[in-house]
N, C-alpha and C positions, 0 to 999 in steps of 0.2 A: 504494500500500500504506500509506504513512504517513498519507494523507488518511483512509482507512478507520479506522485506529486512532485518529486525532484525533477523528473524528466519534463513534466508540464511546465514547471517554472523555468527551466532552461530553454525550452522552445519559445516561451513567451519573451524571455530576455533576448534571445537571438532575433526574434521578430522585431522587437523594439529597437535593437541596435541597427538592424537593416533599414528600418524606417528613418532613424536619425541620420544614417549615412546618406540615404537618398535625399532627404531634406537639405542636408548640408551641401551636397554637391549640385543639386538641380534647382533649388529654390531661388538662389540668387540670379541664375540665368533667366528664370521665368519672370521674376520681378523686374529685371532690367528690360526684358522684352515687352512687358506690359507697360512700363513707363515710356518706352520709345514709341509704342503704338498710340498711347494717349497723347503724346506730344505731336505726333504726325496728324492725328485727327483734329487737334486744336488749331494747327497751323493751316489746315485746308480752308480756303475761303468758302464760307457758307453762302449758298445762293439765296437771294431774297425771295420771299414767298410771292408767288404769282397769283393774281386774282382769278377766281373761278367765275367765268361768265356763262350765263344761261340766256340763250336768245329766245325770244317769243315768236312762236310760229303764227302765221296768219291763219285764221280759222276760215275754212271754206263754208259755202252755203249749206251743205249737207250736215256738217258738224254743228253749225248754228241751229239748224232745225232740231237735231237730236238734243242739243243742250236746252233748247226751249221746252221740249217735251218733258225732259227730266225736271226742269224747274217747275213746270205746271203740276207734275205728279207730286213733287215735294210740297207744293203749296196746298194741294188737295189733302194730302196726308196730314199736314200741320193743322188744316182747318178741321178735319175729323177729330184730331186729338183735342183740340180746344172745345169742341162740342161735347165729347165724352167726359171731359174733366169737370 
């Protein structure tokens, strides 16, 4: 039982030492790369926002007739609601 615990502690210790070794060797390179990327992004000229334009289409006679029918139906429906209330 004690040998199993000793081996488990040794394996965990070796894992920790490997983790520390990788952090010590590669963490500085990663931080330097991240700093360099951040500086490059800040130095790039940002483009000004362009306005979003929506043009109004001309409504043809058929569309006007359909719109008029819909408006009439809505007016009739509103009138019925007023009467029932």
